[in-house]
N, C-alpha and C positions, 0 to 999 in steps of 0.2 A: 026767950031762952033757947029755943031750937036754933034760931039764927046765930046766936052766940056760939053754940056748940059747933055749928057748921063752919063758922069762921075759925074757931079754935082748931078743928080737925084739919082744915085747909092749911092753916099756918104751920101746924106740926108736920104736915106732909111735905111742905116746901122745905122746912128745916131739915127733915130727915133726908130728902133728896140731896140737899146741899152737903150734908154730912157725909153721905155715901160718896158723892162726887169728890169731896175733899180727901177721902181715904183711898181713892183709886186714880192711878195715873191716867188711865184711859179705859174704855169699856173692854172687858176681857183681861185686864191686867191681873197677874197672879203673884203670889209670893210676898216675901218680906219687903221687896222694893216697890210694891204696888202703892204704898202710902205716899210716894213722891207725887207732887203736883207740878213740878217743873216750872216752866214759864207760861203755863196755860192761861193764866189770868193777866199776863203781861202784854207788852206791845209786840206786834208782828213785825219781824225783821226779815227782809228778802235777801237771799244770796243770789247775786245777779251775774257773777262771773266765776271763772275757775282760777283766778289769780291766787298766789300764795298769801298775799296781804293787800291791804288798801281798801278803799271804799267798795262795798259790794262783795267783798270776799268772805269766805267762811270764817277765817281767822278774826276778821272784824266783827262778824255777826255774833260770835260767841264771847266777845270781849266784855259784854255787859250782862248784868243779871236781869231777871224778870222779862225774858224774851222768849217768844214763840217763833222759832226759826223755820222758814220755808225756802224752797229752792225754785228758782226760775230757770236753772240751767241743769244740764246733764253732763256726765263725764267725770274724769278724775281731777281732783285738786292735787297737784304734785307739790308736796310740802318740802320746804327748805330747812325747817326746824320743827321741833315739837310744838303742838298747839295746846294751850292751856284753856280749858273751859271755865266759865263762870258758874256760880251757884244759881239755882232757880232758873233753869232754862229747859226748853223742850226743843229737840232737834227732830224735825219731821222729814226724814229722807224720802218718804213716800210721796211727797209733793213734787219731786223732780220729774221732768219729762223723760221721754226716751227710755234708755237703759238704766236710768237712775244715776245716783251720785256715789263717788267713792273718794277716799283719802289714801294717798300712797306716799311712802318714803319717810315717814316719821311717826312718832308716838302721838296719840291723842290722850291728853291727861285731864282727869277730873280729881287729881290728888288734893285732898284736904277740902274739897268742895261738898256741897249738899244739895239735895232736891233736884235731881237731874233725870230727865227722860230722853232716851235716844231710841229712835225707831227707824228701821229700814235703811241703815247706813253701812257701807263697806269700809272697813279699816284694815289696811294691808301695808304693814311696815316694810319688811323686806330689807335686802342688803343695801339699798339706796341710803339707808340710815347708817352713818358711821358709828353711832353709839350703840354698841351691843348690850349695854346695860339697860336699854329702854325696851318697852313692850308695845304691842299693837295698841292696847288700851290699858291705861293705868288709872285705877280709882283707889289707890292707897289712901287710907285715913278718910275716905269719903263716907257720907251718910245719906241714906235714902236715894238709891240709884236703881233705875230699871233700864235694861237693855233688851229690846224686843225686835225680833226679825232683823237682826244685824248679821253681818258676815265678817269674821275675823280670819286673817291669814297672814302667814309669814312673820309672825311675832318672833323677835330675837331672844329676849329674856323670858317672857311669858307671852302667850296670846292675850290673856286677861290677867292683870295683876291687881289683886284686891286685898293686900296686906293691911290690916287695920280698918277695913271697911265694915260699916254697920248698916244692916237692913238693905240688902241688895238682891236683885233678881236678874238672871240671865235666862231669857226664854225664847224658844222658837228660833234659835240662832245656829249658825254654822261656825265651828271653831276648827280650822283645818290647817294642815301643813306648816306647823311651827318650825322655824329654823333656829340656828344658834343653839340654845339649850334644848330646843325641840320639846317644849312644855306647853300644855294647854292652859290651865288657869291655877292660880295660887290665891287662896282665901284664908285670911286670919281675922279673928274677932267675931264677925258675923252678927246675927244669923244670916244665912244665905239660902237662896232658892235657885236651883238649876232645873229647868223644866223644858222638855220637848226639844232638846238641842242635839245637833249632829257633831260628833267629835271624830276627826279623821287624821290618821297617820301622825301620831305623836309618840315621843319616847315615854312620857309620864305626865302626871298632873292632869287628870281628866275627870275631876279636878284634884288638886291637893287641898283637902278640906281640914284646916286646923280651926274649926268652928263648928257650931251646931248647924246642920245642913239638911235641906230637903233636896232630894235628887230623884226626880220622877220623870218617866217616859223619855229618857235619853237613849241615844244610840251611839255606841263607841266602836270604831272600826280600826283595825290594823294598829293596835297598841303594843307597846312593850310593857307598860304598866298602866292600868286605867284608874279606877277610883282609889285614892290614896289618902291616908291621914298622916303617916310617918310616925316612927317610933318615938320621936321626941315632941310629938304634937300636943301633948296635954290631954285633958279629959274632955271629950266632946260626944254629942249625940248625933246620930245620922239616920234619917229616914230614907231608905234606898228601895224604891218601889217601881216595878214594871219597866225596868231598863233592859236593853239588849246589848250584850258585849259580843263582838264578832271578831274572831282572830283573822289576821291577814298575813301576807308574806313576811312582814317585819316582826310578827309576834313570835318570840322565841319560846315563851311559856304562857299558854292560854290561861293557866291558873292564876296569873297575875292580874286577872280582872279586878280583884281586890288586893291591894298591895299595902303592906305595913299597917295592917289593921290589928292592933294588939289589944290586950285586956284593959287598956286605958280608955278604949272606945266602946260606946254603947250603940248598938245598931238594931233598928227594925228593918228587916229585909224580907220582902215578899214579892212574888210575881216576876222576879228577874230571871233572864235566860242567858246562856252562854253557848255560842256556836263555835266550837273549837276545831272542826275538822277541815276547814279550808277547801271544801269540795265544790264550791260554786253554787250551792243552794242554801237557803236559810232553813236550817233544821236543828236548832239548838235544843238544849235541855235545861231544866230548872237549875238556877245557880243562886242559892240564898244562904250559903254558908260563908260567913265573912271572917276569915282568919280566926284569931282567938278573941275577937271582940265579945263583950257582954251582949247576950241576946235579949232584946226588949220584946215584951209581949204585946205592946201597942206602940204606935208612933209617939215620938216625943212631942211633935208639933200637931196641934189639933186639926190643922187644915190639910195635912198631907194626903190622907185618904180621899178627900174631896178633889184633889188635883189629879188623882190616878184614874182618869176616865177611860184610858186605853190599856189593853193588855200589852205586854212587851212586843208581841208580833204586830199588833195594830199600831203600836208606836213607831215601828220601823216603816210601815206604809205611810203613816201620817207625816213623820219627820222627813222622809225622803221626798215627799210631795210638796211640803210646805215650809220647811226651815230655811232660814236665811233671808237676805234682802230680795225683794222682787222688783221688776221681773228678774228671774234667775239669769245670771250672766255666765261668762265663759269659765271663770274660776270655780264658781259653785257647781256648775254643771259637771265639770271635771271631778270635783269632790264627790258628788252624788253618784256618778257613774263608776267611780272607783269602789264605792261601797257596794254597789249593785253586783259587783263581781263575786261577792261573798267568799272572799278568801283567795281569789286568783290574782288580783292585782293590788298594787299599793306600795308606796315607797316613803320612807321618812327622809325628807329632803334637807339639804344643806343650804339651798338657795332657791328663790322663786324661779330663777332662770332654768333650773334643772327640770321643771315641769314640762318645758317645751311649749308652753302656752304663748299667745301673742303678747306684744308689748313687754317683752323681756320677762314674761311669766305673770305679769299683773292682769293680763286680759284686757280687752278693749270695751269701753263704754261709749256708746254713740248717743247723739242728741235726739235721734228719732229711732223708734222701735215699733215693730209690729207684734212684739211678744205680749201676751196677756199677763197682767199681774195676778199672781196666784192668790193674793190676799188683798182685800179692800180695807182701807184704813180711813178713819175719820181724823180730822185735824182739830 
């Protein structure tokens, strides 16, 4: 009998471990998108060149489902057209050598797809894309998607478009320098989680949340309008916890840290700070009054307080040190240094070229690098 119980306990333990694994994209995954399993159990596909298409290309690698994608090359893939991802894939940008890998010149689309994990990938659309109606990353009508330690820049329509998306997470990422509409992210349907992200120099939508949202440990700099729901957005709930809003040269009204948050919205806001004085130092004050929204006495989502392990000030330190793809490249270093001016520098750009960075503003990624990766990832 004792042996039977031991076997039963062992079996249950294995089943429990498998269930936990199935519910998490990777160790440390958080939020509503963490249920994605991607292509973790599928075949491993190698990206072996930086060509736009053909055998060994990124476009070819993401053309099939149940794939765990790794990179044998570093540098930019210069896209000639938008890339459509397949469902049930994992993209492991952390496996690239050197400075890592990036995609430039067109939209990456997960539109209508499901079960996608993307880590440590740079997605920079820019004016090379003639289609101003496209975004840096589009997951419209997608389900179960997590984007972690990614770097988005130069999105034309939005940096991240998630209209109609269900169960998504954007975590530990940099969303910077949108051009065109100059918007950060647009979410409808949800629920969504935005955790530990750095938002830099956008006109609005950081994010635009027309859904039930967790917004925890984010840092927003040089905004014209930051967290937004919009007066026509419907009835939604928002957990806004331990975020830091920092005014910059483009911020005409620091009080637009919360924008168009009316009585249709229900908000649990605590631990948030606003630095409005643009004096070159981080010295904000508490900012937890969110428009005319209904005040919630507790979070609408049971997991929100568990995510809030950093104070707003500690979130600034952590996000500036760790957000985005690693090793940190020229574009992300520029974004972080802009934030570190704490009100003294920053521009809302119309083109990536206006930044003055190398490679027409996209920055340069080399095949070899002595930079230390800030975050270690498993595959």
